[in-house]
N, C-alpha and C positions, 0 to 999 in steps of 0.2 A: 831823911837820911837813912840809908840802909845799914843794918847791923852787920857785925863781922860774920855772924852766922850765915848771912846771905851772900858772902863774898868768898869765892874759891879761886885757887891759883892753878893754872896749867902751864906747862913748859913746851915750847915749840922749837924745833931745830931750824936754824937759818944759816945761810952761808955768808961768811965774812972772808973775802979773798978765797983761799983754798981750804979754809978750816970751817967745820960745822960747829956752831955755837948753840947753846940752849937759852932761849929767852923766856921769861915768865910772862904769861898772859893771864888776864882775868876775864872771867865771863860770868854772866848772870845765870843763876840757877832757876830763874822763873820760867815756867812753861808757857808756851803760846806766843813767843816773840817771833818765831819763824813762820813760814807758810805752812798751815796745818789744814788737812782735808777734814771736813766735817761730815760725818756719816748720817745716813737717813734716819737712823735710830737714836741719834743724839738728842739729849734733853737740854743741852746747854748751848744752843745755837746763838742766842743773843750774847752770852758771855764770850763765846769764841769769836764772834764778830767784833766785839769791843776790844778784844786782845789782839786781833789781827792787825798787822801793819799795812794791809792791803785795803784800799778804798773799794767799796762795793756799790756806790751810787750809779745812776744811769749815765753819768758823764765819764765813766771809767774807760780808758783805752788800754787794750792789751797788746803788747808788742814783745819781740824777742831781742835780748841784748846781744850785741856783736862784740862788745869790748871785753867782757869778762866771762860770761857763761852762755854759750850759744843755745843751750837747751833749757835754760831756766826761764820760766814764764813769770813776768812781773807786771805791775800795774802802775799807770800814771794818769793823773787827772788832767786830761787834755781835751775834753769835750769830744771824744771820739767814741764810736759805738762799741758795745760789748757783743759777744756772740748772740745774745738774746735778741739784739736789734737787727741782726743781719738776715733774718728769715723774712724776706720781703715778698715772697710769692705765695703766702698762705691763701687758701680758698675760703669759701664761705664758712664762718664759724658758728653755724647753727646746729651742728650735731650735738647730740646728748647721748650719754650712755643709757643702756636699757633700764637701769634702776630709776633714773630721773625722768625718763620720757613720759610725756603726757599720753594717756590712752586715746587713740584716734577717735573712738566713739564719743569722747567727751569734749571735743573741740572741733570748730570749723574755721579757726583763725588762720590756718596755714594752707588754705586751699588754692594756692597758685599753681598754675600748670608749668612747673619748671622741669627742664630736661634732666634726666638722670645723668650721673657721672659715667665715666668710661666703663669698659668691660661689659659690653652687651652680651658677650658670649659666655660669661661665667654662669655656671649652673649649680644648683644645690647639690647635685650628685658628685661634683668634683671634690675630691678630698685633698686637703692641704697636708700632704705627707711629709713635707720637708720642714715643717715648723718646729724643729728642734731648737735648742738654745744655741743659736749661732751668733752669739754676742760679740765674738772677735771680729774686728774690722781692721782694714789697713789704714785708711785715712792718711795716706802718704802725703798728700798735698794740703789737706785742710788743717786748720788749727781750731781749737775750741774758742779761743779768744784772740784776736788778730795780732798778736805778738806785741811786746812792750820792751823798749830798749833801755829803760832806766832802772830796772829792779836790781838791787844789791843783795848779796847773800848775807842775811842778818847773823848767820852762825859763824861767819868768818870775820876776823878783825885785822886791821892794819898792823904790821909788825912794830912800827914805831909807837903807835898808840898803845899796843899791847905791852911793850917794854916799859913805857912810862907808867902805865897802870900797874904793872907788876912791881915796879920800884916803890910805888906809893901805897901799896897794899900791905897791911899787916897780916902775917900768917898766923893762924890760930895755933897756939902751942899745945892744945889738947891732943893727947896721943891718938884718940879715936878719930878726930878730925883730920890729923895728918895722914893717918892710914887711908881714910876715904879719899883725901886729895890725891894721894899717891896712886890709888887704884884708878881714879878718874883720869889722872895724867897718862897712865899706861894705856887706857882705852882710847884716849884722844890721839896719842902717838901712833897707835895701831891703825886708827882710821886715816890719819894723815899719810901714813905710809902705804895705804891700800891703793892700788891702781884704779883709774877711772873705768867705769863700766859695771856690768852686772856681776853680782857675787855668784858663787858656784851653783846655788840652788835657784837662781833667778828670782829672788824675793826682794832684793835691795839693789839700789843703783848709786854708785859713787860718781860724783862729778866735781872736778876741781878739788879733789881730796875730801869732799864732804858728802855724807849720805843725804839723799834727797827726801824732802817731804812735800806734799801738795801735788798739783798737776804739773807735769812736765812733758815736753816734746822729746821723745827718744826714738831714733831711727824712723822718723816720718810719721809717727802716731803719738798718741798721748797715753800716759799712765798716771795713776794717782798713788801716792805713798802716804801712809798715816803718820801720826806723830812719833811713832816708833820706827819710822823709815821703812816699814814693810809695805809691799805692794798690795793694793786693794783689788779684790776679784769678786765678781758676781754681786755687785752692790750698786745702789743708786745713791750717790753722795754729793754733798755740796762742796764746790771748789773754793779756793782762796778768794775768788771774785764774787762769791755769793750765788753763782749759778750752779745748777744741778746737772750732773752727767751720770751716765750709766757705764760701768766697766764690766767686761765680760769675764768668762772663766779663764782666760789667759791674761787678764789684766788690762788688755787694750780697751780704749774707749769704743763704745758701741755705736753703730749706725744701723738703719733699716729696722726690720721687725726683730724684736728681741724678747725672749721669754724671761719673766721675772715675777716672783711672788704669786705664782699660780695663774698668770694671765700673760698677755702680750702687749708690748708697747712699740712705738715707732720713734726712732731718733733720726733727725735730719742729717743728710750726708755732708752738708756744708757747715752747719752750726753745731752739730752734735747734740742739740737740745731736743727735748721731748716734743713730739708733735701732738697737739690737741685739736679736736673738732675739724678733722680733715679726712678726705677720702684719697688715699695714696696707694701707689703701686709698689709692691714689694720686690725684692731681688729675684723672686720666682716668677714675676710677671703678673701675679694675681693682685687684685685690688681689695683693700680693706678700709673700713671706717673706724677711726679712733675718736672716742668721745671727749667730753670736756675734762675728764680726769686722766686722759691719755690712754686708757685701756681700750683694747680692741672690742668693737661692738658685736653684740649678738641680739637676736630678737628684733622687735619693731623699734626703729630709731628715726628721729627727725633729722633731716638734712636737706638743705637747699629748698626749704619751703614746702616739703612734702614728707611722706613717710616711706621708709624702705624696711625690708626684712633681711636680717643676716643670720645664716645658719648657726645654731649654737655650738656645733661641733667644728665645722670647717671655717666659720666666720666669714664665708663668702656670701655675696649678695644673692638673694633668691629671686629668680625671674619666672613668670608664667606659672604661678602656683598659688593654691589656696591653702593657707597655713594657719596654724593656731599660734597666737601671740603669747607673750609672757603673762598676760592677764587672763588667758583662757578663751578669749574671743577669737573668731576666725575672720581673716581678711584675705582679699585677693590682691596679688601683685602682678603687674603686667610684664610685657616683654622688655621694658626698659627698667624694670625693678620698682617703679613707682606704684604706690597703692592705688587701687582702681576704684572708680566711681561710675555709676549709671550702667548702661548695657555693656556687657563684656562677654566675648566668646570664651568658652572653656570646656574641654572634654566633649566636643561634638555638639554642644548646645549653647544657650545663652543664659546669663544670670544678670540680675540688677543689684547694684550696690549703692546704698544711700549716700548722696553727696555730702552729708553732714556727719553721719556716724561711721561711714565706710562699711557698715554691716550689710549682709545679704538681706534682700527684701523677699518675703514669702507672701503668697496669697494676696496679691495687690495688683491693681491695674494702674500703671504708672507711665509717665511721659518720659521718653528717651531724650538723649542729647540731640537727636535730630528732629524733635518735635512730634514724633509719632508715638502712639500709645500701644503698650503691650501688656499682656497679662502674664504674671509669674505665679506658679502654683505652690503647693505646700512644701515641695522640695527645692524651691527656688528656681527651678527650670522654667524657661519660657513655654507658654502654652500654645498648642495647636490642636485643631479639630474642635469638637463639641465640648463645652465646659460650662458648668453651672457657677454663677456668681450672684450672690445676694438673692437666691431663689429663682433666678431667671436663667434661661438657656441661651448661650451665645456660641458662635462658631468662629474659629480663628483659622485663617488660611494656612495650609501646610507649608507653603513656600515663603510667604511674606510674614507670617505670624500676626498679620493685622486682622482686626475684627471685621467680619463680613456684615455689611449693611445693605439693605434693599437688594438682596441677592439670594439666588437659589444655590444650595450646596448639596452635594450628594453625600449622605451620611448613612453608612451601613447599607448601601445599595438602594437607599430611599432619598428622594429629593425633598429638601425642606427649605422653607422661605424664612428669611430673617429681615425684619422691618428696618426702618430708618434709625432706630436706636440699637440695632444689632440683636434684638430679641427674637426668639423663635416665635413665629406666628402660625396659627392653626390654618393649614393649607392641605388638609387631608385629601381633597379631591385631586388637586394637581399632583400630589405625591403618589396617588394611586395609579395615575396614568402616565407619569413622566417617563418611566422606563420603557413603556410600550411605544411612546411617541419617539423616543430616541431610536428604537429598533426599526421603526418604519423608514427612517432615513437610510439606514444601512441596507435594508431589504428592498425598498421601493423608491428611494430618492425623494420622499416627501419631507419637507422641512419640519422639525419638531415643534418650533414655536407656533407654526400655523396649525398643526394638528391639534395641539392643546387648546389654542384659541377657538378653533371650530367646535371642540367638545364643550368648552365653557359656554359659548354662545348658543349652541343648539340644545344643550341639556340644562342650562341655568345652573352651572356648577354641579351637575350631576343630580339635581333634584327633580328634573323632568326627563327621565330616561327609562321608560318602561322597557322591560326585557334587556336592560343594560345597553340599549341602543342609543349611544351618545350622539350620533350624527344623523339620526332620522333616516337611515338608509332603508329603502323599500325592498320588498321581496322576502326571501327566506335565507337563513344561515344554517347549514347542515340540516336542512329540512324543517327548521324552526322559524315560525312567523306568527304575527298576531295582527288583527284588524283594529285600526285606531283612527280616530278623527284627527284631521289636520287642516291647516289653512294653506291654500295655494293662491297664487296671483296669476290671473290670466287676463291679458289685454288691459292691464292696469287696474283690475278689480280683484279683490280678495274673495276667495270662494272657500267655504267650509265643506270638506269632503271626507269620506272614509276610504282608507286604503290599507294594504298589507305591508307590515314592517318587520324587519329581521329581529330575531331574539338571540342574545349571546349569554353564555354561562358567566362570563366576567367582563368588566369594563376594559381590561387590557386586550381581550380578544376583539372587542368592538373597535378599539384604536387600530389594531393590526388589520382588521378587515377593511377599515376605511382607507388605509394606505394601499391595500391590494386593489380596492375599487378604483382609486385614482390611477394606479399603475396600469390596470387592464383596460381602461377606457382611453382610447387613442386621443380623444379631444382634450385630454389633460396632459398629454405628453410634453407640452411646452413648459410646464411648471416643475417637472421632475428634475432633481439635482440642482435646482436653483437655490442658493443659500442666502438670498436677499428677501426678507419677509415682506417688504413693500411690494416687490415685484410679484411674489407668489400670491399674495392676497388679491391684487388687481387681476391677475390671470384667472384665478378662480371665478371671479365675478364675470370676466369677459367670456370665459368658457361655458357659462350658464350653470354653474354648480348651484347657485341660489338665485331666486327671482327678485329678492329684496334689493332695491337700488343702492342702499347704503351698506351692503354686506361687507365690502372690502374695507371701508373706513371703520366699521364696527370691529372687525378682527384686529386691525392695526392698533386701535385704542386699547383693546384688551391686552395685547402684547406689551404695549408701553406701560400700562398701569400695573401689570403683574411681573414685569421684568422677565417675560418669557423668552426674550431674545438671547438671554444668557444660555439657554439650552442649545443655541446655534453656534456658540463660540467654539472655534477650532474645527468646524466642519468644512 
């Protein structure tokens, strides 16, 4: 039973015929019986929820009354959804804010190749110049909670019941109490006489003669009024239904990107609820990621099974850039914004990023996503040309970046041979004459592979070449010659004889003179400018260059074994 101290009397005018009468009404002085907005900084949410006459469970339906107050939002338990249940189009809820994101280098659990979200054209250079606090929204057609038709105004009482209650209530005879009751009566009479609508400074709204509290639909949007009937601005508050909404600097409910408490949030255009873990397009057309606390993302963030990077200033997704994360580590992000692994082009070269740690790999010979192997140096860039690895010399093609194996390569104007393991092999003799052999083609039309093979065959790799005479050409060179023993075959018999042989200052001059010799002797004209070494070797034998019957096959075998045909490529 309530004490007299908790019962107060007010008087209300009502019309009887053509006369105005004053009826006494009683009302409860206990706070919290009406619809009260709960603020984000409140410490009494549980108490307020217990005092509220509005149900807040998941079966709450929100409708608008048509019979009494067209703009007052009320709640009825009819197993219908609340605004929180109307957001059916959420995307993948895997996003996290930068503070809770797992360092990419520490995990490989999310390495699925999922496509990035929209906005392939967004770049880190774009500035988001319009991200001021535009929290005012129109929301003309949307409601925060789908309207409720059964809510009654708890602050108003039926005239008949009020009169009955007034007649049954004892008025406190204490002078002070009477004075307070009279003051309260005057205030209520003033409110009842105030016309519906906004007050002069647009801070309170009267509807049906009553000042509003809680969230209400006014002029096609929503406003929230505190327990003192004052409009709420620039705050994130809990409604009478238990759901949280943001109200902007003009008091209207917020949608889209909204600045608050030092960061940005996104509020759904239909439900007005905060959007978490989603990549959404703003009213400016730019796309932003909002984490599991609703805050706009920056730095490295997980979303849709991979990692993305969002600029800390613009909050836009960064594409095609090598950037430093919030943990100090550097990562590469591709043209779709996703974090990069394995071989990736960037700034005119290639880099390799570890598939597990996502970090750049330096000084390592690794297998690419295509199965091919490449070497990356101490600056992370892909290697080309001659390079030392584990104390061995290797050569990487300048166009393909692949390691050269069983192949000759021109290094510093010198030809070097790399064996089946790609290692540089001692081939000083071929190296010493390769350039001269190439020159004979351009001057005389003698195939380089054949010239080198003849030099190898007739000088035993340069070990049997007195006077640098690699080909055993008889006569004199610039007046220089020497008398030497030699074997000749006549009529099928080998004969050991002495004859005069040319003397050269260098082995390259010997190679050049050999080309000149073939060019100037008409019987060898058939082999000039022929780039097929099989054909040239056989023509040499047919033309009588050497008397040995296996001479052609000997040259062909040398070319095969030493890869000399590589000198003929492109001729």
